[in-house]
DRENPASE-937706 format. One line per 5 residues: number of its first residue (from 1); their letters; for each residue y, x, z of N, C-alpha, C, CB. Coordinates in steps of 0.001 Angstrom, whole numbers. Glycine has a CB too. Layout:
N
NUM	a	Y/X/Z/Y/X/Z/Y/X/Z/Y/X/Z ~ ...
***
This chain:
291
1	xxxxx	132112/91525/85385/130946/91233/86240/129644/91498/85501/130981/89774/86723 ~ 129619/90954/84208/128396/91157/83437/128132/92632/83190/128477/90418/82112 ~ 129220/93413/82994/129050/94842/82706/128459/95578/83899/130389/95473/82315 ~ 128715/95067/85104/128158/95714/86291/126707/95322/86524/128985/95366/87514 ~ 126368/94087/86207/125016/93585/86508/123977/94104/85520/125008/92059/86500
6	xxxxx	124339/94139/84232/123362/94527/83201/122797/95916/83444/124004/94474/81821 ~ 123607/96964/83743/123008/98288/84032/122078/98264/85246/124111/99321/84266 ~ 122437/97449/86245/121562/97365/87427/120214/96778/87052/122216/96515/88536 ~ 120245/95714/86221/118985/95097/85772/118150/96102/84996/119263/93852/84899 ~ 118807/96804/84062/118065/97779/83259/117490/98884/84136/118971/98383/82178
11	xxxxx	118263/99334/85121/117771/100381/86019/116593/99912/86843/118877/100851/86936 ~ 116683/98672/87338/115574/98124/88131/114320/97966/87292/115963/96777/88738 ~ 114504/97508/86034/113348/97354/85146/112714/98715/84863/113764/96667/83821 ~ 113537/99740/84720/112994/101086/84499/112177/101536/85697/114125/102091/84225 ~ 112672/101240/86898/111918/101592/88103/110591/100863/88156/112730/101276/89352
16	xxxxx	110587/99604/87723/109331/98837/87704/108328/99477/86758/109590/97374/87287 ~ 108791/99851/85563/107878/100474/84598/107348/101801/85123/108583/100689/83254 ~ 108205/102573/85799/107740/103842/86382/106699/103569/87454/108925/104649/86977 ~ 106975/102590/88317/106020/102243/89364/104693/101777/88798/106594/101173/90255 ~ 104758/100970/87729/103519/100515/87091/102740/101691/86527/103823/99504/85979
21	xxxxx	103469/102644/85949/102791/103821/85399/102066/104605/86476/103787/104725/84692 ~ 102743/104785/87617/102107/105504/88730/100907/104732/89248/103113/105744/89871 ~ 101050/103401/89353/99946/102557/89832/98743/102647/88912/100396/101102/89951 ~ 99000/102613/87594/97900/102727/86629/97230/104086/86751/98410/102513/85188 ~ 98042/105127/86979/97463/106472/87152/96508/106498/88333/98572/107524/87351
26	xxxxx	96920/105946/89480/96062/105958/90661/94804/105126/90432/96826/105434/91880 ~ 94929/104028/89663/93773/103177/89412/92750/103844/88512/94214/101878/88799 ~ 93256/104633/87546/92370/105189/86532/91867/106585/86844/93065/105210/85230 ~ 92524/107306/87739/92082/108670/87996/90711/108668/88657/93098/109412/88875 ~ 89881/109662/88383/88527/109715/88966/88600/109803/90473/87734/110911/88411
31	xxxxx	87762/109005/91216/87785/109079/92668/87275/110414/93181/86966/107961/93256 ~ 87846/110870/94301/87390/112110/94927/86019/111875/95544/88404/112604/96001 ~ 85067/112649/95120/83707/112463/95614/83504/113243/96903/82681/112899/94559 ~ 82993/112539/97915/82721/113147/99209/81224/113077/99455/83517/112439/100353 ~ 80626/114206/99645/79177/114245/99828/78834/114555/101286/78540/115294/98890
36	xxxxx	77703/114036/101697/77222/114259/103045/75874/114969/102963/77110/112919/103832 ~ 75462/115524/104090/74196/116246/104094/73032/115321/103792/73981/116931/105432 ~ 73132/114084/104275/72062/113112/104007/72698/111796/103626/71120/112934/105241 ~ 72642/111462/102372/73263/110241/101891/72284/109073/101845/73850/110471/100521 ~ 71082/109240/102311/70143/108125/102316/69551/107888/100945/70822/106868/102804
41	xxxxx	69083/106658/100750/68416/106316/99493/69382/106329/98330/67757/104954/99595 ~ 68909/106826/97215/69754/106887/96018/70139/105494/95553/69036/107635/94890 ~ 69357/104480/95939/69616/103114/95495/71002/102640/95918/68554/102173/96047 ~ 71456/103091/97097/72735/102631/97612/73787/103722/97616/72564/102092/98998 ~ 73460/104940/97191/74399/106052/97324/75557/105893/96350/73688/107391/97088
46	xxxxx	76754/106349/96801/77946/106281/95965/79009/107166/96582/78455/104819/95814 ~ 80086/107416/95812/81191/108209/96320/81935/107422/97379/82138/108623/95186 ~ 82375/108117/98438/83157/107459/99475/84544/107136/98934/83254/108344/100741 ~ 85177/106120/99532/86476/105675/99038/87560/106669/99442/86809/104266/99574 ~ 88544/106876/98578/89710/107682/98890/90724/106760/99569/90311/108362/97597
51	xxxxx	90736/106752/100902/91583/105825/101646/93053/106057/101345/91332/105959/103141 ~ 93465/107319/101238/94863/107616/100959/95319/107019/99640/95087/109107/100948 ~ 94486/107133/98619/94848/106572/97311/94954/105056/97384/93817/106976/96243 ~ 94010/104420/98112/94058/102957/98235/95360/102517/98904/92844/102438/99042 ~ 95777/103234/99947/97013/102885/100648/98214/103104/99738/97160/103715/101940
56	xxxxx	98227/104233/98990/99332/104511/98076/99461/103399/97033/99128/105874/97384 ~ 98336/102929/96536/98346/101872/95527/98974/100606/96089/96923/101583/95030 ~ 98572/100232/97314/99094/99006/97901/100585/99137/98214/98316/98652/99170 ~ 101026/100319/98659/102450/100529/98918/103241/100405/97629/102693/101905/99561 ~ 102752/101031/96551/103420/100927/95249/103461/99487/94761/102714/101805/94216
61	xxxxx	102354/98771/94967/102304/97375/94528/103355/96542/95272/100889/96785/94756 ~ 103526/96800/96564/104531/96081/97347/105941/96420/96866/104386/96414/98841 ~ 106179/97700/96557/107493/98108/96081/107808/97481/94721/107572/99632/95991 ~ 106805/97403/93857/107001/96786/92547/107311/95302/92697/105759/96984/91663 ~ 106619/94633/93625/106896/93217/93874/108336/93024/94337/105920/92652/94922
66	xxxxx	108814/93934/95216/110187/93838/95714/111196/94056/94593/110421/94856/96834 ~ 110924/95030/93705/111821/95293/92580/111840/94110/91614/111397/96575/91841 ~ 110674/93535/91384/110596/92379/90488/111433/91221/91016/109140/91935/90309 ~ 111330/90982/92316/112115/89912/92931/113609/90202/92816/111720/89735/94406 ~ 113997/91467/92998/115414/91828/92899/115941/91603/91488/115625/93290/93309
71	xxxxx	115143/91963/90464/115556/91744/89079/115725/90258/88792/114536/92354/88112 ~ 114804/89454/89309/114909/88008/89109/116192/87460/89730/113688/87295/89706 ~ 116562/87969/90919/117811/87535/91557/119023/87941/90735/117922/88119/92966 ~ 118958/89156/90158/120079/89620/89325/120206/88782/88055/119896/91104/88956 ~ 119077/88415/87469/119113/87592/86257/119725/86218/86563/117686/87429/85669
76	xxxxx	119377/85668/87744/119965/84381/88129/121479/84508/88314/119313/83858/89427 ~ 121898/85623/88919/123323/85848/89122/124058/85987/87806/123545/87081/89969 ~ 123452/86694/86843/124071/86855/85532/124215/85507/84840/123249/87815/84661 ~ 123173/84687/84941/123246/83356/84340/124312/82506/84990/121909/82659/84437 ~ 124462/82622/86318/125482/81849/87020/126879/82251/86571/125343/82032/88530
81	xxxxx	127093/83572/86425/128404/84065/86001/128725/83603/84585/128454/85597/86080 ~ 127694/83668/83709/127913/83275/82319/128255/81797/82199/126684/83590/81485 ~ 127691/80962/83086/127916/79514/82997/129203/79085/83692/126740/78766/83600 ~ 129840/79983/84399/131095/79644/85099/132163/80673/84739/130882/79593/86655 ~ 132435/80773/83438/133367/81801/82959/134787/81589/83472/133377/81826/81444
86	xxxxx	135119/80355/83894/136464/80102/84384/136650/80574/85818/136780/78631/84285 ~ 135555/80814/86506/135653/81232/87905/136237/82628/87992/134277/81184/88590 ~ 137075/82896/89006/137639/84254/89153/136549/85263/89421/138676/84298/90285 ~ 136710/86437/88841/135727/87502/88991/135983/88235/90301/135780/88483/87789 ~ 134995/88260/91159/135120/88915/92449/135023/90427/92301/134051/88407/93410
91	xxxxx	135868/91107/93054/135809/92572/93047/135097/93100/94278/137213/93164/92967 ~ 134528/92203/95098/133826/92622/96302/132453/93165/95948/133702/91459/97292 ~ 131928/94101/96753/130574/94623/96510/129557/93498/96585/130219/95732/97528 ~ 128483/93634/95823/127436/92629/95811/126736/92605/97167/126426/92902/94675 ~ 126448/91433/97681/125766/91294/98966/124266/91328/98774/126180/89996/99664
96	xxxxx	123546/91291/99871/122080/91288/99804/121560/90076/99039/121482/91308/101215 ~ 122280/88903/99223/121837/87697/98526/121954/87838/97016/122640/86498/98993 ~ 122826/88769/96549/123009/88946/95120/122140/90055/94565/124449/89230/94816 ~ 121161/90517/95334/120187/91434/94784/120434/92900/95063/120119/91242/93356 ~ 121329/93216/96015/121593/94629/96300/120356/95268/96924/122820/94784/97241
101	xxxxx	119992/96462/96480/118840/97164/97023/119237/97838/98333/118294/98204/96007 ~ 118448/97608/99371/118674/98246/100642/117388/98898/101119/119191/97241/101670 ~ 117541/100008/101798/116383/100732/102310/115830/100018/103533/116754/102189/102656 ~ 114567/99639/103498/113928/98944/104609/113513/99893/105719/112727/98181/104119 ~ 113753/101178/105568/113336/102145/106580/112028/102800/106194/113202/101476/107942
106	xxxxx	111606/103731/107017/110389/104476/106729/109138/103622/106847/110282/105654/107650 ~ 108153/103913/106053/106858/103232/106113/105859/104125/106823/106349/102862/104693 ~ 105290/103623/107915/104232/104360/108596/102937/104060/107868/104138/103979/110117 ~ 102386/105051/107196/101219/104817/106352/100015/104341/107153/100863/106078/105600 ~ 99983/104666/108444/98876/104233/109275/98858/102714/109400/98961/104880/110655
111	xxxxx	100026/102091/109434/100108/100648/109581/99567/99911/108362/101535/100240/109834 ~ 99378/100611/107258/98880/99962/106047/97464/99425/106231/98914/100936/104880 ~ 96690/99967/107163/95321/99496/107363/95263/98014/107720/94650/100308/108449 ~ 96246/97520/108458/96261/96123/108880/96965/95223/107868/96934/95998/110232 ~ 97521/95822/106805/98221/95042/105789/97262/94074/105103/98876/95970/104752
116	xxxxx	97696/92837/104900/96864/91819/104260/97074/91871/102747/97195/90402/104813 ~ 95993/91964/101992/96062/92084/100530/95104/91087/99888/95725/93533/100074 ~ 95328/90810/98630/94416/89963/97868/93111/90716/97600/95071/89513/96536 ~ 92005/89985/97571/90707/90592/97280/90436/90435/95789/89561/89941/98136 ~ 90400/91549/95075/90196/91507/93628/88702/91503/93290/90893/92704/92954
121	xxxxx	88328/90749/92248/86956/90750/91739/85913/90418/92790/86643/92080/91148 ~ 86120/89332/93524/85224/89022/94648/83764/88876/94229/85676/87750/95326 ~ 83521/88333/93060/82144/88072/92638/81378/89343/92298/82141/87152/91445 ~ 82095/90437/92095/81441/91698/91745/81381/92672/92925/82167/92350/90582 ~ 81838/92250/94089/81927/93164/95228/80571/93689/95686/82605/92475/96377
126	xxxxx	79538/92854/95569/78213/93217/96071/77215/93464/94941/77688/92125/96988 ~ 77724/93958/93818/76861/94201/92656/75698/95116/93028/77673/94820/91501 ~ 74493/94718/92636/73302/95513/92911/72621/95169/94216/73653/96947/92915 ~ 73241/94311/95025/72661/93916/96306/72324/92431/96303/73624/94242/97460 ~ 71212/92076/96935/70825/90685/97097/71172/90227/98506/69319/90493/96811
131	xxxxx	71558/88967/98626/71890/88436/99934/70614/88038/100675/72842/87233/99805 ~ 70571/88349/101957/69438/87941/102800/69805/86594/103418/69110/89026/103921 ~ 69566/85530/102695/69970/84199/103140/69142/83764/104351/69820/83179/101993 ~ 69653/82816/105167/68875/82311/106301/67512/81760/105897/69653/81238/107012 ~ 67442/81090/104747/66152/80540/104301/65174/81670/103996/66338/79642/103050
136	xxxxx	65673/82755/103394/64807/83909/103116/64336/84534/104425/65552/84963/102253 ~ 65251/84746/105365/64898/85372/106635/63934/84505/107440/66154/85649/107452 ~ 64122/83201/107400/63191/82310/108095/61808/82381/107457/63711/80859/108078 ~ 61780/82553/106135/60497/82674/105454/59757/83947/105832/60700/82631/103964 ~ 60488/85002/106155/59885/86282/106527/59555/86343/108018/60820/87428/106158
141	xxxxx	60514/85920/108861/60368/86102/110306/60149/84802/111079/61580/86790/110842 ~ 60405/83653/110453/60426/82402/111186/61806/82176/111782/59354/82396/112284 ~ 62019/81034/112410/63313/80737/113013/63565/81668/114199/63380/79260/113459 ~ 64803/82066/114416/65103/82929/115556/64963/82201/116894/66505/83485/115423 ~ 65039/80872/116829/64905/80032/118020/64415/78662/117567/66267/79919/118809
146	xxxxx	63523/78056/118357/62944/76776/117954/63997/75699/117774/61928/76323/118972 ~ 64920/75602/118722/65971/74586/118656/67323/75290/118663/65861/73571/119847 ~ 68114/75017/117644/69426/75639/117524/70525/74635/117832/69619/76223/116124 ~ 71561/75084/118516/72742/74262/118770/73954/74975/118191/72929/73987/120299 ~ 75137/74446/118487/76358/75089/117997/76810/76208/118923/77473/74061/117844
151	xxxxx	76115/76410/120056/76438/77472/120999/75466/78643/120857/76417/76935/122434 ~ 75946/79851/121161/75084/81028/121131/74065/80949/122272/75926/82330/121237 ~ 72775/81140/121937/71711/81082/122930/70782/82280/122752/70922/79753/122816 ~ 69782/82384/123646/68860/83494/123563/67884/83349/122401/68107/83625/124852 ~ 67368/84493/121923/66404/84496/120828/64996/84329/121401/66511/85808/119993
156	xxxxx	64240/83371/120856/62872/83122/121332/61812/83644/120360/62664/81630/121558 ~ 62227/84056/119168/61295/84613/118190/60835/85986/118690/61960/84721/116767 ~ 59555/86104/119065/59057/87323/119702/59148/88536/118773/57615/87123/120148 ~ 58882/88333/117504/58924/89466/116562/60324/90058/116490/58469/89021/115156 ~ 61331/89188/116415/62707/89666/116335/63224/90128/117697/63609/88573/115781
161	xxxxx	62906/89376/118749/63406/89712/120081/62953/91098/120532/62947/88670/121086 ~ 61757/91502/120117/61246/92818/120523/62021/93961/119888/59779/92942/120162 ~ 62801/93664/118851/63565/94703/118151/65044/94679/118517/63411/94540/116648 ~ 65451/93802/119435/66865/93690/119788/67296/94809/120732/67142/92332/120427 ~ 68515/95314/120505/69109/96308/121384/70596/96014/121541/68884/97740/120835
166	xxxxx	71132/96375/122684/72576/96304/122909/73077/97725/123094/72931/95405/124152 ~ 73952/98170/122190/74404/99570/122228/75856/99689/121804/73527/100444/121324 ~ 76471/100776/122248/77773/101172/121733/77519/101969/120460/78596/102009/122792 ~ 77948/101431/119361/77732/102093/118069/79098/102433/117492/76903/101183/117077 ~ 79436/103704/117498/80761/104083/117021/81834/103410/117860/80931/103715/115540
171	xxxxx	82779/102720/117209/83902/102117/117942/83597/100750/118554/85073/101984/117025 ~ 82401/100183/118333/82121/98817/118798/80808/98764/119580/82064/97842/117604 ~ 80702/97759/120426/79468/97508/121168/78815/96262/120568/79747/97326/122715 ~ 77550/96357/120185/76882/95264/119484/75478/95028/120030/76817/95558/117989 ~ 74967/93831/119798/73572/93497/120060/72961/93085/118736/73430/92361/121140
176	xxxxx	72056/93918/118214/71478/93694/116890/70054/94236/116867/72341/94366/115783 ~ 69360/94038/115751/68020/94592/115589/68103/96113/115427/67307/93950/114371 ~ 67073/96803/115916/67082/98268/115964/67403/98935/114624/65751/98756/116445 ~ 66743/98584/113518/67067/99281/112264/68488/99003/111790/66086/98880/111178 ~ 69027/97825/112108/70411/97519/111734/71372/98398/112520/70729/96028/111977
181	xxxxx	71078/98629/113795/71917/99507/114621/71863/100933/114095/71467/99465/116099 ~ 70683/101394/113712/70562/102752/113170/71367/102904/111888/69093/103097/112907 ~ 71305/101893/111022/72065/101934/109773/73555/101861/110054/71646/100786/108844 ~ 73945/101016/111007/75356/100886/111368/75897/102197/111923/75546/99760/112393 ~ 75092/102904/112683/75516/104199/113227/75813/105187/112092/74426/104775/114169
186	xxxxx	74993/105164/111039/75228/106029/109879/76536/105674/109193/74068/105922/108884 ~ 76795/104363/109027/78026/103910/108385/79243/104405/109150/78051/102380/108285 ~ 79239/104195/110467/80404/104571/111267/80592/106084/111336/80273/104007/112672 ~ 79504/106832/111327/79617/108288/111341/80333/108780/110089/78228/108938/111451 ~ 80058/108180/108945/80699/108587/107697/82163/108155/107660/79949/108000/106500
191	xxxxx	82448/106965/108234/83839/106520/108294/84657/107452/109185/83922/105070/108814 ~ 84096/107818/110343/84807/108690/111265/85076/110058/110640/84014/108850/112557 ~ 84092/110590/109900/84259/111901/109274/85269/111869/108136/82927/112404/108758 ~ 85354/110746/107437/86216/110645/106264/87606/110134/106597/85585/109746/105243 ~ 87694/109149/107497/88974/108495/107786/89066/108181/109281/89135/107194/106942
196	xxxxx	89297/109202/110126/89312/108983/111585/90394/108017/112050/89497/110295/112291 ~ 91514/107944/111324/92579/107009/111711/92104/105562/111572/93843/107240/110849 ~ 91427/105262/110475/90876/103919/110287/89780/103654/111309/90327/103747/108855 ~ 88914/104624/111517/87803/104491/112466/88305/104067/113844/87028/105813/112573 ~ 89428/104648/114278/89964/104389/115615/90504/102974/115764/91056/105382/115934
201	xxxxx	90700/102273/114659/91315/100940/114725/90319/99810/114453/92458/100854/113730 ~ 89039/100158/114338/88017/99144/114067/87686/98371/115330/86746/99790/113494 ~ 87650/97048/115215/87252/96164/116309/86182/95205/115805/88475/95383/116875 ~ 85443/94593/116732/84433/93609/116357/84757/92246/116939/83052/94059/116818 ~ 84390/91193/116204/84536/89822/116681/83171/89238/117019/85251/88952/115630
206	xxxxx	82133/90095/117115/80816/89618/117515/79728/89961/116514/80855/88140/117717 ~ 78500/89994/117017/77337/90285/116166/76298/89171/116360/76718/91699/116509 ~ 75277/89401/117218/74220/88413/117420/74778/87125/118034/73116/88993/118318 ~ 74434/86004/117434/74782/84688/117982/73755/83700/117440/76266/84256/117599 ~ 72759/83362/118270/71657/82494/117829/72125/81037/117916/70360/82723/118704
211	xxxxx	72529/80495/116794/73014/79111/116695/72909/78652/115257/74481/78986/117203 ~ 73164/77361/115043/73262/76893/113660/74713/77033/113193/72774/75408/113532 ~ 74941/76874/111909/76287/76954/111361/77092/75797/111930/76273/76921/109798 ~ 78229/76099/112502/79038/75039/113114/79444/74017/112060/80293/75632/113799 ~ 79164/72756/112370/79448/71673/111434/78316/71420/110455/80700/71974/110675
216	xxxxx	77239/72211/110540/76099/72045/109624/74792/72179/110405/76154/73095/108467 ~ 74459/71217/111281/73205/71278/112052/71994/71406/111129/73058/70024/112939 ~ 71048/72242/111533/69854/72449/110714/69948/73666/109828/69599/71248/109869 ~ 71152/74191/109644/71345/75397/108831/71632/76578/109751/72505/75204/107803 ~ 70740/77547/109746/70833/78679/110663/71949/79631/110257/69506/79424/110718
221	xxxxx	72746/80061/111230/73788/81053/110968/73138/82400/110688/74775/81157/112165 ~ 73735/83187/109808/73199/84523/109515/73321/85444/110732/73933/85143/108309 ~ 74229/85100/111658/74371/85909/112876/73182/85714/113825/75680/85551/113600 ~ 72363/84706/113579/71276/84385/114504/70108/85361/114422/70780/82993/114237 ~ 70088/86239/113413/68950/87130/113211/69213/88565/113683/68575/87143/111752
226	xxxxx	70401/88843/114171/70701/90199/114629/70867/91192/113508/69631/90672/115536 ~ 71288/90701/112338/71423/91567/111170/72831/91531/110578/70416/91167/110114 ~ 73804/91014/111320/75162/90932/110800/76168/91059/111940/75374/89611/110037 ~ 77408/91398/111572/78490/91481/112548/79813/91223/111854/78502/92859/113250 ~ 80817/90864/112664/82171/90637/112159/83062/91773/112630/82729/89261/112631
231	xxxxx	83877/92315/111719/84779/93410/112035/86210/93046/111670/84353/94684/111308 ~ 87167/93706/112291/88571/93526/111948/89329/94792/112320/89172/92283/112668 ~ 90586/94845/111911/91455/95973/112227/92443/95537/113311/92206/96483/110950 ~ 92500/96301/114390/93450/96065/115487/93249/94721/116185/94860/96143/114961 ~ 92054/94146/116086/91789/92889/116777/92386/91660/116120/92291/92979/118152
236	xxxxx	92936/91799/114914/93537/90664/114208/92487/89997/113330/94753/91119/113353 ~ 92156/88754/113612/91107/88050/112892/91590/87622/111511/90638/86834/113690 ~ 90693/87723/110534/91006/87319/109163/90903/85807/109034/90063/88012/108154 ~ 91757/85230/108198/91702/83794/107937/90589/83491/106938/93063/83278/107408 ~ 89669/82630/107333/88500/82329/106519/88894/81597/105236/87501/81492/107316
241	xxxxx	88374/82073/104098/88491/81351/102840/89826/81411/102137/88176/79978/103072 ~ 90719/82353/102521/92025/82408/101865/92081/83427/100730/93090/82730/102880 ~ 90971/84146/100478/90940/85119/99393/91711/86387/99684/91472/84504/98160 ~ 92108/86585/100936/92845/87773/101342/92109/88467/102485/94287/87408/101762 ~ 92449/89726/102704/91833/90465/103797/92714/91643/104180/90421/90947/103409
246	xxxxx	92393/92291/105279/93113/93493/105679/92695/94655/104779/92846/93827/107174 ~ 93655/95485/104422/93375/96629/103554/92276/97505/104152/94652/97458/103327 ~ 92301/97686/105469/91286/98503/106116/89874/97988/105899/91564/98586/107578 ~ 89707/96667/105829/88379/96100/105609/87874/96393/104193/88402/94588/105856 ~ 88780/96459/103222/88344/96794/101857/87818/98226/101801/89508/96614/100851
251	xxxxx	88405/99112/102631/87922/100494/102689/86578/100552/103392/88939/101401/103408 ~ 86452/99830/104516/85173/99786/105231/84063/99267/104331/85285/98909/106482 ~ 84380/98289/103504/83362/97657/102661/82684/98655/101733/83982/96542/101842 ~ 83412/99670/101274/82811/100672/100393/81742/101478/101121/83886/101610/99841 ~ 82006/101821/102374/81017/102554/103169/79793/101682/103458/81644/103042/104489
256	xxxxx	80014/100424/103798/78898/99522/104083/78047/99283/102838/79418/98188/104626 ~ 78695/99085/101694/77949/98835/100460/77078/100038/100101/78913/98512/99304 ~ 77605/101255/100334/76837/102459/100059/75546/102496/100863/77669/103690/100356 ~ 75561/101940/102076/74379/101932/102935/73524/100680/102754/74799/102052/104381 ~ 73907/99800/101820/73085/98630/101528/73440/97385/102310/71681/98952/101777
261	xxxxx	74686/97280/102768/75147/96094/103481/75923/95184/102529/76026/96492/104693 ~ 75813/93890/102769/76452/92872/101932/77749/92430/102609/75496/91649/101696 ~ 78859/92376/101832/80172/92022/102382/80459/90541/102159/81283/92885/101741 ~ 80859/89846/103241/81116/88413/103173/82305/88015/102326/81311/87894/104526 ~ 83124/88977/101887/84238/88645/100992/83717/88097/99663/85122/89889/100746
266	xxxxx	82454/88376/99351/81873/87899/98101/81205/86541/98214/80882/88888/97604 ~ 81221/85917/99399/80653/84579/99565/81495/83566/98785/80582/84189/101072 ~ 80876/82413/98461/81622/81369/97764/82840/80949/98589/80714/80150/97480 ~ 82680/80919/99921/83820/80746/100815/84057/82090/101486/83572/79600/101877 ~ 85055/82783/101021/85323/84163/101457/85337/84306/102979/86655/84634/100894
271	xxxxx	84589/85296/103472/84534/85611/104904/84547/87131/105026/83249/84982/105599 ~ 85727/87730/104865/85807/89185/104713/85603/89956/106006/87127/89553/104135 ~ 85573/89291/107163/85257/89998/108404/83752/90245/108530/85765/89202/109616 ~ 82974/89521/107743/81521/89478/107901/80819/90554/107070/80998/88103/107512 ~ 79971/91341/107732/79132/92338/107073/77695/92096/107520/79598/93805/107411
276	xxxxx	76771/92039/106567/75382/91776/106922/74428/92647/106102/75054/90293/106717 ~ 73266/92889/106680/72233/93675/106008/71780/92916/104757/71020/93957/106968 ~ 71677/93606/103638/71249/92962/102395/69742/92708/102402/71635/93827/101184 ~ 69305/91865/101509/67876/91607/101359/67152/92878/100930/67630/90479/100340 ~ 67834/93709/100161/67241/94978/99735/66806/95807/100935/68233/95773/98880
281	xxxxx	67686/95895/101957/67366/96670/103145/66288/96001/103984/68609/96883/103978 ~ 66355/94669/104109/65339/93956/104893/63952/94208/104309/65640/92436/104929 ~ 63831/94089/102996/62534/94319/102345/62072/95757/102568/62623/94016/100830 ~ 62998/96693/102514/62681/98103/102739/62173/98329/104163/63917/98980/102472 ~ 62858/97769/105144/62472/97950/106545/61144/97268/106865/63561/97409/107461
286	xxxxx	60911/96118/106259/59618/95435/106460/58490/96291/105891/59620/94022/105788 ~ 58717/96853/104699/57690/97697/104071/57420/98950/104892/58114/98090/102653 ~ 58446/99443/105582/58294/100648/106406/57795/100349/107816/59612/101379/106488 ~ 57623/99069/108137/57142/98677/109458/58202/98695/110532/56036/99562/109865 ~ 59479/98748/110135/60567/98732/111119/60892/97341/111620/61800/99343/110528
291	x	60491/96326/110850/60719/94936/111239/59422/94143/111123/61824/94296/110366
***
């Protein structure tokens, strides 16, 4: 029995090392740079994400996790056999419970966009961008509404209300401030040109909502200013604060960051569906007279 299990363990460990090597290669290889005719301000410009490589990495990571679990099961089986040397040695093939590798079937790479993954390096996700906090926005524009409740209501701030628009922008329909819609249109145009499969699966969970933060009266929600929106893949909402997100959202975040948007995955309480205009962009638009 031991003679049969040990080669399987060694073979599985070899597969793990090969998988790790491939994973390290994908992590370290230079990203493919995709340039556009107009990339906007150099302050936010960057190479677009290689979606295929990101998906390959996550698939490899899942396969390595499965191999690791199989090796652990084999090690437990070897220990069990060693501790019960008097037990008769079975000549039957090993079952799934004993760590036999079975093919799970083909993987549709398109489905990887909705796969839930851990968010790595959350505190560094928005490097170079400042958050446009509600207190900052109130200092610039005033409150979006004199009295806020926990329900979405109309905006009474004349300066902001005059800039509101409701439009179909790429795959979603939103109500936001005009310069935010223009910037969002640029983001979606680049996503569609680079990754049309991902673009087709983008959904929104809402944009403008003039209210206070639920459970925190007196604190204005960032959605109340028309400068943020929530996105998801295939209409599946992300669980708030679990440190995980859909793989597709991690790809979207690279495009948004390039255009100067702040990703909510970097909040102290992770909110990876949330994308909002950074303070950098707000200051720029105010200086240009757009807000």
